[in-house]
Every structure is written in structure tokens, then in C-alpha cells.
PDB file of N, CA, C and O in Angstrom:
ATOM      1  N   UNK A   1     -62.350 -78.560 -13.358  1.00  0.00           N
ATOM      2  CA  UNK A   1     -62.253 -77.273 -12.383  1.00  0.00           C
ATOM      3  C   UNK A   1     -61.876 -76.247 -13.739  1.00  0.00           C
ATOM      4  O   UNK A   1     -60.938 -76.640 -14.433  1.00  0.00           O
ATOM      5  N   UNK A   2     -62.422 -75.217 -14.066  1.00  0.00           N
ATOM      6  CA  UNK A   2     -61.889 -74.535 -15.257  1.00  0.00           C
ATOM      7  C   UNK A   2     -61.273 -73.747 -15.107  1.00  0.00           C
ATOM      8  O   UNK A   2     -60.641 -73.406 -16.107  1.00  0.00           O
ATOM      9  N   UNK A   3     -61.030 -72.924 -13.785  1.00  0.00           N
ATOM     10  CA  UNK A   3     -60.002 -71.556 -13.788  1.00  0.00           C
ATOM     11  C   UNK A   3     -59.327 -72.142 -12.206  1.00  0.00           C
ATOM     12  O   UNK A   3     -59.992 -72.900 -11.498  1.00  0.00           O
ATOM     13  N   UNK A   4     -58.051 -71.703 -11.839  1.00  0.00           N
ATOM     14  CA  UNK A   4     -57.511 -71.702 -10.198  1.00  0.00           C
ATOM     15  C   UNK A   4     -56.372 -70.640 -10.471  1.00  0.00           C
ATOM     16  O   UNK A   4     -55.700 -70.389 -11.471  1.00  0.00           O
ATOM     17  N   UNK A   5     -56.425 -70.022  -8.967  1.00  0.00           N
ATOM     18  CA  UNK A   5     -55.338 -69.480  -8.907  1.00  0.00           C
ATOM     19  C   UNK A   5     -54.894 -69.406  -7.272  1.00  0.00           C
ATOM     20  O   UNK A   5     -55.653 -69.197  -6.326  1.00  0.00           O
ATOM     21  N   UNK A   6     -53.259 -69.670  -7.224  1.00  0.00           N
ATOM     22  CA  UNK A   6     -52.553 -70.365  -6.460  1.00  0.00           C
ATOM     23  C   UNK A   6     -52.042 -69.354  -5.666  1.00  0.00           C
ATOM     24  O   UNK A   6     -52.191 -68.347  -6.359  1.00  0.00           O
ATOM     25  N   UNK A   7     -51.363 -68.921  -4.290  1.00  0.00           N
ATOM     26  CA  UNK A   7     -50.578 -67.866  -3.560  1.00  0.00           C
ATOM     27  C   UNK A   7     -50.249 -68.323  -2.669  1.00  0.00           C
ATOM     28  O   UNK A   7     -51.091 -69.101  -2.218  1.00  0.00           O
ATOM     29  N   UNK A   8     -48.798 -68.196  -1.741  1.00  0.00           N
ATOM     30  CA  UNK A   8     -48.539 -68.450  -0.787  1.00  0.00           C
ATOM     31  C   UNK A   8     -48.593 -67.166   0.469  1.00  0.00           C
ATOM     32  O   UNK A   8     -48.222 -65.993   0.505  1.00  0.00           O
ATOM     33  N   UNK A   9     -49.356 -68.233   1.563  1.00  0.00           N
ATOM     34  CA  UNK A   9     -49.344 -66.896   2.785  1.00  0.00           C
ATOM     35  C   UNK A   9     -49.192 -67.277   4.059  1.00  0.00           C
ATOM     36  O   UNK A   9     -49.434 -68.401   4.500  1.00  0.00           O
ATOM     37  N   UNK A  10     -48.802 -66.374   4.640  1.00  0.00           N
ATOM     38  CA  UNK A  10     -48.834 -66.603   6.093  1.00  0.00           C
ATOM     39  C   UNK A  10     -49.927 -65.986   7.125  1.00  0.00           C
ATOM     40  O   UNK A  10     -49.881 -64.895   7.695  1.00  0.00           O
ATOM     41  N   UNK A  11     -50.858 -66.931   7.196  1.00  0.00           N
ATOM     42  CA  UNK A  11     -51.462 -66.070   8.563  1.00  0.00           C
ATOM     43  C   UNK A  11     -51.729 -65.212   9.208  1.00  0.00           C
ATOM     44  O   UNK A  11     -50.674 -64.699   8.836  1.00  0.00           O
ATOM     45  N   UNK A  12     -52.296 -64.196  10.127  1.00  0.00           N
ATOM     46  CA  UNK A  12     -51.783 -63.728  11.364  1.00  0.00           C
ATOM     47  C   UNK A  12     -52.245 -64.706  12.720  1.00  0.00           C
ATOM     48  O   UNK A  12     -52.940 -65.704  12.526  1.00  0.00           O
ATOM     49  N   UNK A  13     -51.878 -64.394  13.839  1.00  0.00           N
ATOM     50  CA  UNK A  13     -51.927 -65.575  14.883  1.00  0.00           C
ATOM     51  C   UNK A  13     -53.514 -65.735  15.031  1.00  0.00           C
ATOM     52  O   UNK A  13     -53.961 -65.646  16.175  1.00  0.00           O
ATOM     53  N   UNK A  14     -54.216 -65.915  14.199  1.00  0.00           N
ATOM     54  CA  UNK A  14     -55.616 -66.846  14.907  1.00  0.00           C
ATOM     55  C   UNK A  14     -55.566 -67.896  13.389  1.00  0.00           C
ATOM     56  O   UNK A  14     -56.409 -68.793  13.394  1.00  0.00           O
ATOM     57  N   UNK A  15     -54.927 -67.846  12.517  1.00  0.00           N
ATOM     58  CA  UNK A  15     -54.856 -68.409  11.544  1.00  0.00           C
ATOM     59  C   UNK A  15     -56.083 -68.907  10.883  1.00  0.00           C
ATOM     60  O   UNK A  15     -57.048 -68.821  11.642  1.00  0.00           O
ATOM     61  N   UNK A  16     -56.390 -69.441   9.622  1.00  0.00           N
ATOM     62  CA  UNK A  16     -57.264 -69.790   8.866  1.00  0.00           C
ATOM     63  C   UNK A  16     -58.221 -70.898   9.160  1.00  0.00           C
ATOM     64  O   UNK A  16     -57.687 -71.979   9.408  1.00  0.00           O
ATOM     65  N   UNK A  17     -59.619 -70.852   9.186  1.00  0.00           N
ATOM     66  CA  UNK A  17     -60.535 -71.624   9.522  1.00  0.00           C
ATOM     67  C   UNK A  17     -60.695 -72.430   8.352  1.00  0.00           C
ATOM     68  O   UNK A  17     -60.713 -72.011   7.195  1.00  0.00           O
ATOM     69  N   UNK A  18     -60.838 -73.892   8.821  1.00  0.00           N
ATOM     70  CA  UNK A  18     -61.336 -74.412   7.255  1.00  0.00           C
ATOM     71  C   UNK A  18     -62.641 -75.393   7.990  1.00  0.00           C
ATOM     72  O   UNK A  18     -63.165 -75.431   9.103  1.00  0.00           O
ATOM     73  N   UNK A  19     -62.782 -75.995   6.929  1.00  0.00           N
ATOM     74  CA  UNK A  19     -64.206 -77.119   7.520  1.00  0.00           C
ATOM     75  C   UNK A  19     -63.715 -77.952   7.833  1.00  0.00           C
ATOM     76  O   UNK A  19     -63.941 -78.271   9.000  1.00  0.00           O
ATOM     77  N   UNK A  20     -62.876 -78.717   7.137  1.00  0.00           N
ATOM     78  CA  UNK A  20     -62.469 -79.725   7.603  1.00  0.00           C
ATOM     79  C   UNK A  20     -61.472 -80.175   8.681  1.00  0.00           C
ATOM     80  O   UNK A  20     -61.306 -81.390   8.783  1.00  0.00           O
ATOM     81  N   UNK A  21     -60.638 -79.186   9.678  1.00  0.00           N
ATOM     82  CA  UNK A  21     -59.633 -79.345  10.973  1.00  0.00           C
ATOM     83  C   UNK A  21     -59.812 -78.268  11.354  1.00  0.00           C
ATOM     84  O   UNK A  21     -59.056 -78.189  12.322  1.00  0.00           O
ATOM     85  N   UNK A  22     -60.124 -77.696  11.291  1.00  0.00           N
ATOM     86  CA  UNK A  22     -60.233 -76.306  12.030  1.00  0.00           C
ATOM     87  C   UNK A  22     -59.390 -75.461  11.646  1.00  0.00           C
ATOM     88  O   UNK A  22     -59.257 -75.374  10.425  1.00  0.00           O
ATOM     89  N   UNK A  23     -58.552 -74.572  12.510  1.00  0.00           N
ATOM     90  CA  UNK A  23     -57.402 -73.322  12.266  1.00  0.00           C
ATOM     91  C   UNK A  23     -56.281 -73.951  11.865  1.00  0.00           C
ATOM     92  O   UNK A  23     -55.530 -74.526  12.652  1.00  0.00           O
ATOM     93  N   UNK A  24     -56.092 -73.881  10.590  1.00  0.00           N
ATOM     94  CA  UNK A  24     -54.746 -73.925  10.451  1.00  0.00           C
ATOM     95  C   UNK A  24     -53.976 -73.194  10.740  1.00  0.00           C
ATOM     96  O   UNK A  24     -54.618 -72.216  11.124  1.00  0.00           O
ATOM     97  N   UNK A  25     -51.917 -72.772  10.911  1.00  0.00           N
ATOM     98  CA  UNK A  25     -51.201 -71.932  10.833  1.00  0.00           C
ATOM     99  C   UNK A  25     -50.001 -71.847  10.229  1.00  0.00           C
ATOM    100  O   UNK A  25     -49.631 -72.980   9.922  1.00  0.00           O
ATOM    101  N   UNK A  26     -49.491 -71.303  10.025  1.00  0.00           N
ATOM    102  CA  UNK A  26     -47.893 -71.249   9.880  1.00  0.00           C
ATOM    103  C   UNK A  26     -48.311 -70.806   7.710  1.00  0.00           C
ATOM    104  O   UNK A  26     -49.326 -70.538   7.068  1.00  0.00           O
ATOM    105  N   UNK A  27     -46.980 -70.960   7.422  1.00  0.00           N
ATOM    106  CA  UNK A  27     -47.181 -71.119   5.911  1.00  0.00           C
ATOM    107  C   UNK A  27     -47.483 -72.074   5.177  1.00  0.00           C
ATOM    108  O   UNK A  27     -46.842 -73.115   5.036  1.00  0.00           O
ATOM    109  N   UNK A  28     -48.900 -71.646   4.455  1.00  0.00           N
ATOM    110  CA  UNK A  28     -49.938 -71.914   3.496  1.00  0.00           C
ATOM    111  C   UNK A  28     -49.788 -71.474   2.053  1.00  0.00           C
ATOM    112  O   UNK A  28     -49.114 -70.655   1.428  1.00  0.00           O
ATOM    113  N   UNK A  29     -50.872 -72.533   1.764  1.00  0.00           N
ATOM    114  CA  UNK A  29     -50.992 -71.804  -0.201  1.00  0.00           C
ATOM    115  C   UNK A  29     -52.665 -72.236   0.328  1.00  0.00           C
ATOM    116  O   UNK A  29     -53.322 -73.071   0.950  1.00  0.00           O
ATOM    117  N   UNK A  30     -52.750 -70.747  -0.588  1.00  0.00           N
ATOM    118  CA  UNK A  30     -54.387 -70.514  -0.793  1.00  0.00           C
ATOM    119  C   UNK A  30     -54.352 -70.717  -2.180  1.00  0.00           C
ATOM    120  O   UNK A  30     -53.491 -70.393  -2.999  1.00  0.00           O
ATOM    121  N   UNK A  31     -55.855 -71.544  -2.375  1.00  0.00           N
ATOM    122  CA  UNK A  31     -55.754 -71.536  -4.143  1.00  0.00           C
ATOM    123  C   UNK A  31     -57.249 -71.333  -4.073  1.00  0.00           C
ATOM    124  O   UNK A  31     -58.099 -72.113  -3.643  1.00  0.00           O
ATOM    125  N   UNK A  32     -57.449 -69.677  -4.775  1.00  0.00           N
ATOM    126  CA  UNK A  32     -59.147 -70.193  -5.207  1.00  0.00           C
ATOM    127  C   UNK A  32     -59.522 -70.628  -6.930  1.00  0.00           C
ATOM    128  O   UNK A  32     -58.976 -70.095  -7.896  1.00  0.00           O
ATOM    129  N   UNK A  33     -60.718 -71.857  -7.015  1.00  0.00           N
ATOM    130  CA  UNK A  33     -61.492 -72.832  -7.881  1.00  0.00           C
ATOM    131  C   UNK A  33     -62.001 -71.606  -8.031  1.00  0.00           C
ATOM    132  O   UNK A  33     -61.839 -70.709  -7.204  1.00  0.00           O
ATOM    133  N   UNK A  34     -63.191 -71.400  -9.992  1.00  0.00           N
ATOM    134  CA  UNK A  34     -63.705 -71.600 -10.019  1.00  0.00           C
ATOM    135  C   UNK A  34     -64.348 -72.586 -10.986  1.00  0.00           C
ATOM    136  O   UNK A  34     -63.738 -72.680 -12.052  1.00  0.00           O
ATOM    137  N   UNK A  35     -65.464 -73.361 -10.862  1.00  0.00           N
ATOM    138  CA  UNK A  35     -66.062 -74.069 -11.689  1.00  0.00           C
ATOM    139  C   UNK A  35     -66.444 -74.055 -12.916  1.00  0.00           C
ATOM    140  O   UNK A  35     -66.184 -73.133 -13.688  1.00  0.00           O
ATOM    141  N   UNK A  36     -67.198 -75.233 -13.258  1.00  0.00           N
ATOM    142  CA  UNK A  36     -67.736 -75.464 -14.497  1.00  0.00           C
ATOM    143  C   UNK A  36     -68.823 -74.361 -14.535  1.00  0.00           C
ATOM    144  O   UNK A  36     -68.984 -73.537 -15.435  1.00  0.00           O
ATOM    145  N   UNK A  37     -69.641 -74.516 -13.229  1.00  0.00           N
ATOM    146  CA  UNK A  37     -71.053 -74.334 -12.987  1.00  0.00           C
ATOM    147  C   UNK A  37     -71.261 -72.584 -12.421  1.00  0.00           C
ATOM    148  O   UNK A  37     -72.347 -72.121 -12.071  1.00  0.00           O
ATOM    149  N   UNK A  38     -69.874 -71.765 -12.443  1.00  0.00           N
ATOM    150  CA  UNK A  38     -70.167 -70.696 -12.075  1.00  0.00           C
ATOM    151  C   UNK A  38     -69.870 -70.911 -10.024  1.00  0.00           C
ATOM    152  O   UNK A  38     -70.429 -70.118  -9.267  1.00  0.00           O
ATOM    153  N   UNK A  39     -69.568 -71.290  -9.837  1.00  0.00           N
ATOM    154  CA  UNK A  39     -69.137 -71.964  -7.880  1.00  0.00           C
ATOM    155  C   UNK A  39     -67.416 -71.799  -8.289  1.00  0.00           C
ATOM    156  O   UNK A  39     -66.493 -72.150  -9.024  1.00  0.00           O
ATOM    157  N   UNK A  40     -68.031 -70.647  -6.723  1.00  0.00           N
ATOM    158  CA  UNK A  40     -66.658 -70.588  -6.426  1.00  0.00           C
ATOM    159  C   UNK A  40     -66.149 -71.622  -4.561  1.00  0.00           C
ATOM    160  O   UNK A  40     -66.807 -72.167  -3.676  1.00  0.00           O
ATOM    161  N   UNK A  41     -65.018 -71.438  -4.763  1.00  0.00           N
ATOM    162  CA  UNK A  41     -64.411 -72.191  -3.308  1.00  0.00           C
ATOM    163  C   UNK A  41     -63.042 -71.614  -3.194  1.00  0.00           C
ATOM    164  O   UNK A  41     -62.309 -71.272  -4.122  1.00  0.00           O
ATOM    165  N   UNK A  42     -62.751 -71.543  -1.584  1.00  0.00           N
ATOM    166  CA  UNK A  42     -61.265 -71.232  -1.505  1.00  0.00           C
ATOM    167  C   UNK A  42     -60.668 -72.419  -0.587  1.00  0.00           C
ATOM    168  O   UNK A  42     -61.289 -72.970   0.322  1.00  0.00           O
ATOM    169  N   UNK A  43     -59.136 -72.759  -1.060  1.00  0.00           N
ATOM    170  CA  UNK A  43     -59.109 -73.929  -0.421  1.00  0.00           C
ATOM    171  C   UNK A  43     -57.047 -73.455   0.714  1.00  0.00           C
ATOM    172  O   UNK A  43     -55.987 -73.030   0.254  1.00  0.00           O
ATOM    173  N   UNK A  44     -57.286 -73.687   1.593  1.00  0.00           N
ATOM    174  CA  UNK A  44     -55.712 -74.095   1.719  1.00  0.00           C
ATOM    175  C   UNK A  44     -55.125 -75.154   2.244  1.00  0.00           C
ATOM    176  O   UNK A  44     -55.711 -76.145   2.679  1.00  0.00           O
ATOM    177  N   UNK A  45     -53.212 -74.853   2.199  1.00  0.00           N
ATOM    178  CA  UNK A  45     -52.950 -77.075   2.295  1.00  0.00           C
ATOM    179  C   UNK A  45     -51.456 -75.550   2.905  1.00  0.00           C
ATOM    180  O   UNK A  45     -51.114 -74.396   2.645  1.00  0.00           O
ATOM    181  N   UNK A  46     -51.035 -76.975   3.995  1.00  0.00           N
ATOM    182  CA  UNK A  46     -49.816 -76.004   4.461  1.00  0.00           C
ATOM    183  C   UNK A  46     -48.957 -76.669   3.549  1.00  0.00           C
ATOM    184  O   UNK A  46     -49.054 -77.824   3.136  1.00  0.00           O
ATOM    185  N   UNK A  47     -47.765 -75.466   3.176  1.00  0.00           N
ATOM    186  CA  UNK A  47     -47.392 -75.417   2.192  1.00  0.00           C
ATOM    187  C   UNK A  47     -46.577 -76.660   1.720  1.00  0.00           C
ATOM    188  O   UNK A  47     -45.916 -77.223   2.593  1.00  0.00           O
ATOM    189  N   UNK A  48     -46.537 -77.174   0.419  1.00  0.00           N
ATOM    190  CA  UNK A  48     -46.472 -78.330  -0.384  1.00  0.00           C
ATOM    191  C   UNK A  48     -46.343 -79.234   0.808  1.00  0.00           C
ATOM    192  O   UNK A  48     -45.368 -79.685   1.409  1.00  0.00           O
ATOM    193  N   UNK A  49     -47.984 -79.384   0.993  1.00  0.00           N
ATOM    194  CA  UNK A  49     -48.292 -81.048   1.880  1.00  0.00           C
ATOM    195  C   UNK A  49     -49.514 -80.884   0.474  1.00  0.00           C
ATOM    196  O   UNK A  49     -49.893 -79.994  -0.287  1.00  0.00           O
ATOM    197  N   UNK A  50     -49.789 -82.291   0.717  1.00  0.00           N
ATOM    198  CA  UNK A  50     -51.190 -82.627  -0.281  1.00  0.00           C
ATOM    199  C   UNK A  50     -52.161 -82.496  -0.063  1.00  0.00           C
ATOM    200  O   UNK A  50     -52.944 -82.369  -1.004  1.00  0.00           O
ATOM    201  N   UNK A  51     -52.580 -82.461   1.114  1.00  0.00           N
ATOM    202  CA  UNK A  51     -54.077 -82.471   1.467  1.00  0.00           C
ATOM    203  C   UNK A  51     -54.610 -80.832   1.377  1.00  0.00           C
ATOM    204  O   UNK A  51     -54.100 -79.835   1.889  1.00  0.00           O
ATOM    205  N   UNK A  52     -55.910 -80.963   0.470  1.00  0.00           N
ATOM    206  CA  UNK A  52     -56.556 -79.288   0.564  1.00  0.00           C
ATOM    207  C   UNK A  52     -57.208 -78.518   1.369  1.00  0.00           C
ATOM    208  O   UNK A  52     -57.267 -77.642   0.505  1.00  0.00           O
ATOM    209  N   UNK A  53     -57.777 -78.027   2.280  1.00  0.00           N
ATOM    210  CA  UNK A  53     -58.829 -78.018   3.097  1.00  0.00           C
ATOM    211  C   UNK A  53     -59.648 -76.574   2.277  1.00  0.00           C
ATOM    212  O   UNK A  53     -59.358 -75.598   1.586  1.00  0.00           O
ATOM    213  N   UNK A  54     -60.986 -77.332   2.993  1.00  0.00           N
ATOM    214  CA  UNK A  54     -61.783 -75.839   2.204  1.00  0.00           C
ATOM    215  C   UNK A  54     -62.233 -74.470   3.493  1.00  0.00           C
ATOM    216  O   UNK A  54     -62.731 -74.634   4.607  1.00  0.00           O
ATOM    217  N   UNK A  55     -61.823 -73.153   2.798  1.00  0.00           N
ATOM    218  CA  UNK A  55     -61.627 -72.018   3.575  1.00  0.00           C
ATOM    219  C   UNK A  55     -63.435 -71.908   4.588  1.00  0.00           C
ATOM    220  O   UNK A  55     -64.519 -71.496   4.174  1.00  0.00           O
ATOM    221  N   UNK A  56     -63.181 -72.280   5.497  1.00  0.00           N
ATOM    222  CA  UNK A  56     -64.900 -71.609   5.876  1.00  0.00           C
ATOM    223  C   UNK A  56     -65.386 -70.686   5.184  1.00  0.00           C
ATOM    224  O   UNK A  56     -64.910 -69.729   4.572  1.00  0.00           O
ATOM    225  N   UNK A  57     -66.335 -71.064   5.344  1.00  0.00           N
ATOM    226  CA  UNK A  57     -67.528 -69.505   4.621  1.00  0.00           C
ATOM    227  C   UNK A  57     -66.708 -68.747   2.850  1.00  0.00           C
ATOM    228  O   UNK A  57     -66.861 -67.689   2.240  1.00  0.00           O
ATOM    229  N   UNK A  58     -66.188 -69.521   2.710  1.00  0.00           N
ATOM    230  CA  UNK A  58     -66.077 -69.309   1.322  1.00  0.00           C
ATOM    231  C   UNK A  58     -66.319 -69.834  -0.309  1.00  0.00           C
ATOM    232  O   UNK A  58     -65.645 -69.651  -1.322  1.00  0.00           O
ATOM    233  N   UNK A  59     -67.371 -70.440  -0.111  1.00  0.00           N
ATOM    234  CA  UNK A  59     -68.468 -71.319  -0.764  1.00  0.00           C
ATOM    235  C   UNK A  59     -69.046 -69.892  -1.700  1.00  0.00           C
ATOM    236  O   UNK A  59     -69.203 -68.850  -1.063  1.00  0.00           O
ATOM    237  N   UNK A  60     -69.352 -69.897  -3.228  1.00  0.00           N
ATOM    238  CA  UNK A  60     -70.494 -68.997  -3.772  1.00  0.00           C
ATOM    239  C   UNK A  60     -70.615 -69.487  -4.784  1.00  0.00           C
ATOM    240  O   UNK A  60     -70.177 -70.563  -5.190  1.00  0.00           O
ATOM    241  N   UNK A  61     -71.347 -68.576  -5.374  1.00  0.00           N
ATOM    242  CA  UNK A  61     -71.766 -68.675  -7.017  1.00  0.00           C
ATOM    243  C   UNK A  61     -71.186 -67.654  -7.881  1.00  0.00           C
ATOM    244  O   UNK A  61     -71.355 -68.870  -7.803  1.00  0.00           O
ATOM    245  N   UNK A  62     -70.911 -67.153  -8.287  1.00  0.00           N
ATOM    246  CA  UNK A  62     -70.651 -65.937  -9.419  1.00  0.00           C
ATOM    247  C   UNK A  62     -71.006 -65.581 -10.930  1.00  0.00           C
ATOM    248  O   UNK A  62     -70.759 -66.218 -11.954  1.00  0.00           O
ATOM    249  N   UNK A  63     -71.412 -64.827 -10.821  1.00  0.00           N
ATOM    250  CA  UNK A  63     -72.263 -64.560 -12.291  1.00  0.00           C
ATOM    251  C   UNK A  63     -71.263 -64.776 -13.416  1.00  0.00           C
ATOM    252  O   UNK A  63     -71.650 -65.272 -14.474  1.00  0.00           O
ATOM    253  N   UNK A  64     -69.777 -64.365 -13.204  1.00  0.00           N
ATOM    254  CA  UNK A  64     -68.730 -63.814 -14.341  1.00  0.00           C
ATOM    255  C   UNK A  64     -67.480 -65.109 -13.645  1.00  0.00           C
ATOM    256  O   UNK A  64     -67.552 -65.482 -12.475  1.00  0.00           O
ATOM    257  N   UNK A  65     -66.749 -65.467 -14.318  1.00  0.00           N
ATOM    258  CA  UNK A  65     -65.609 -66.336 -14.436  1.00  0.00           C
ATOM    259  C   UNK A  65     -64.520 -65.600 -14.178  1.00  0.00           C
ATOM    260  O   UNK A  65     -63.617 -66.070 -13.486  1.00  0.00           O
ATOM    261  N   UNK A  66     -64.458 -64.417 -14.667  1.00  0.00           N
ATOM    262  CA  UNK A  66     -63.379 -63.363 -14.703  1.00  0.00           C
ATOM    263  C   UNK A  66     -62.852 -62.980 -13.845  1.00  0.00           C
ATOM    264  O   UNK A  66     -61.741 -62.454 -13.775  1.00  0.00           O
ATOM    265  N   UNK A  67     -64.281 -63.403 -12.374  1.00  0.00           N
ATOM    266  CA  UNK A  67     -63.775 -62.276 -11.705  1.00  0.00           C
ATOM    267  C   UNK A  67     -62.964 -63.249 -10.634  1.00  0.00           C
ATOM    268  O   UNK A  67     -62.877 -62.836  -9.478  1.00  0.00           O
ATOM    269  N   UNK A  68     -62.591 -64.043 -10.846  1.00  0.00           N
ATOM    270  CA  UNK A  68     -61.387 -64.844  -9.717  1.00  0.00           C
ATOM    271  C   UNK A  68     -60.191 -63.969  -9.991  1.00  0.00           C
ATOM    272  O   UNK A  68     -59.301 -64.803 -10.161  1.00  0.00           O
ATOM    273  N   UNK A  69     -59.889 -63.309 -10.071  1.00  0.00           N
ATOM    274  CA  UNK A  69     -58.709 -62.332 -10.100  1.00  0.00           C
ATOM    275  C   UNK A  69     -59.010 -61.612  -8.723  1.00  0.00           C
ATOM    276  O   UNK A  69     -58.395 -61.806  -7.675  1.00  0.00           O
ATOM    277  N   UNK A  70     -60.065 -60.749  -8.916  1.00  0.00           N
ATOM    278  CA  UNK A  70     -60.876 -59.986  -7.490  1.00  0.00           C
ATOM    279  C   UNK A  70     -61.290 -60.840  -6.126  1.00  0.00           C
ATOM    280  O   UNK A  70     -60.950 -60.685  -4.953  1.00  0.00           O
ATOM    281  N   UNK A  71     -61.747 -61.346  -6.460  1.00  0.00           N
ATOM    282  CA  UNK A  71     -61.749 -62.828  -5.656  1.00  0.00           C
ATOM    283  C   UNK A  71     -60.814 -63.202  -4.752  1.00  0.00           C
ATOM    284  O   UNK A  71     -60.977 -62.863  -3.579  1.00  0.00           O
ATOM    285  N   UNK A  72     -59.781 -63.891  -5.096  1.00  0.00           N
ATOM    286  CA  UNK A  72     -58.421 -64.133  -5.067  1.00  0.00           C
ATOM    287  C   UNK A  72     -57.353 -63.321  -4.841  1.00  0.00           C
ATOM    288  O   UNK A  72     -56.247 -63.834  -4.664  1.00  0.00           O
ATOM    289  N   UNK A  73     -57.499 -62.118  -4.816  1.00  0.00           N
ATOM    290  CA  UNK A  73     -57.073 -61.045  -4.228  1.00  0.00           C
ATOM    291  C   UNK A  73     -57.298 -60.406  -3.317  1.00  0.00           C
ATOM    292  O   UNK A  73     -56.484 -59.593  -2.878  1.00  0.00           O
ATOM    293  N   UNK A  74     -58.328 -60.588  -2.859  1.00  0.00           N
ATOM    294  CA  UNK A  74     -58.809 -59.715  -1.332  1.00  0.00           C
ATOM    295  C   UNK A  74     -59.423 -60.808  -0.841  1.00  0.00           C
ATOM    296  O   UNK A  74     -60.204 -60.614   0.091  1.00  0.00           O
ATOM    297  N   UNK A  75     -59.213 -62.309  -1.370  1.00  0.00           N
ATOM    298  CA  UNK A  75     -58.769 -63.408   0.019  1.00  0.00           C
ATOM    299  C   UNK A  75     -57.509 -63.347   0.545  1.00  0.00           C
ATOM    300  O   UNK A  75     -57.202 -63.539   1.722  1.00  0.00           O
ATOM    301  N   UNK A  76     -56.567 -62.987  -0.653  1.00  0.00           N
ATOM    302  CA  UNK A  76     -55.093 -62.600   0.144  1.00  0.00           C
ATOM    303  C   UNK A  76     -54.884 -61.699   0.798  1.00  0.00           C
ATOM    304  O   UNK A  76     -54.085 -61.873   1.719  1.00  0.00           O
ATOM    305  N   UNK A  77     -55.456 -60.439   0.633  1.00  0.00           N
ATOM    306  CA  UNK A  77     -55.517 -58.938   1.104  1.00  0.00           C
ATOM    307  C   UNK A  77     -56.122 -59.497   2.534  1.00  0.00           C
ATOM    308  O   UNK A  77     -55.551 -58.859   3.418  1.00  0.00           O
ATOM    309  N   UNK A  78     -56.918 -60.301   3.028  1.00  0.00           N
ATOM    310  CA  UNK A  78     -57.537 -60.623   3.958  1.00  0.00           C
ATOM    311  C   UNK A  78     -57.202 -61.770   4.456  1.00  0.00           C
ATOM    312  O   UNK A  78     -58.085 -62.234   5.178  1.00  0.00           O
ATOM    313  N   UNK A  79     -56.264 -62.417   4.355  1.00  0.00           N
ATOM    314  CA  UNK A  79     -55.620 -63.607   4.950  1.00  0.00           C
ATOM    315  C   UNK A  79     -54.325 -63.580   5.792  1.00  0.00           C
ATOM    316  O   UNK A  79     -54.006 -63.832   6.953  1.00  0.00           O
ATOM    317  N   UNK A  80     -53.433 -62.943   4.086  1.00  0.00           N
ATOM    318  CA  UNK A  80     -52.151 -62.656   4.199  1.00  0.00           C
ATOM    319  C   UNK A  80     -51.173 -61.318   5.557  1.00  0.00           C
ATOM    320  O   UNK A  80     -50.991 -60.102   5.501  1.00  0.00           O
ATOM    321  N   UNK A  81     -50.841 -62.233   6.456  1.00  0.00           N
ATOM    322  CA  UNK A  81     -50.814 -61.175   7.809  1.00  0.00           C
ATOM    323  C   UNK A  81     -49.477 -61.751   8.507  1.00  0.00           C
ATOM    324  O   UNK A  81     -49.322 -62.181   9.650  1.00  0.00           O
ATOM    325  N   UNK A  82     -48.541 -61.613   7.413  1.00  0.00           N
ATOM    326  CA  UNK A  82     -46.904 -62.197   8.218  1.00  0.00           C
ATOM    327  C   UNK A  82     -46.532 -61.522   9.494  1.00  0.00           C
ATOM    328  O   UNK A  82     -46.030 -61.985  10.518  1.00  0.00           O
ATOM    329  N   UNK A  83     -46.981 -60.053   9.115  1.00  0.00           N
ATOM    330  CA  UNK A  83     -46.352 -59.127  10.624  1.00  0.00           C
ATOM    331  C   UNK A  83     -47.488 -59.271  12.157  1.00  0.00           C
ATOM    332  O   UNK A  83     -47.663 -58.571  13.154  1.00  0.00           O
ATOM    333  N   UNK A  84     -48.184 -60.834  11.541  1.00  0.00           N
ATOM    334  CA  UNK A  84     -49.334 -60.541  12.767  1.00  0.00           C
ATOM    335  C   UNK A  84     -51.008 -59.704  12.292  1.00  0.00           C
ATOM    336  O   UNK A  84     -51.855 -59.482  13.157  1.00  0.00           O
TER     337      UNK A  84
END
């Protein structure tokens, strides 16, 4: 993994859908990763847990790994809804 960004989030009432375990809710950490091949994926974990889960629909290929900041910021803006 060549690049990654993390932010603690609290999703709204619907939580975050993951590929592995379905919906997760509560205090989470969101991580956006870009690998050496230009693939990007977003994962969430329960805050301070060991397991990470892929956010459903978050895998993509990007042309420039420098776009990670914009991609991560957009995901945080969409998923972080502490007020519901």
C-alpha cells in the first residue's frame, strides 16, 4: 500500500454498508488506500478495533494517486453524519 488517509467518523442512522459484514454503525474509522497499481479502496473499522471492512462500492481505479486527498475528503463528507 503506497498511500492512505484515515479519519474518525460517526455515520448517520443508516450506518455504512460493508462487503464483509453488512451495515456497521457507531464510532468508526474510515481509511482510504491507494495501492501501487492505482487501485483505491475505502475501509472502515470500529474505532480502535483490529478488523477492517471494505465499504461497499468503494473500489475504483484512479489516474493519479495524488487524488487520494479529494477522494477521502468526499467520502468523509458523505459518511460523517454525527447529527443524523
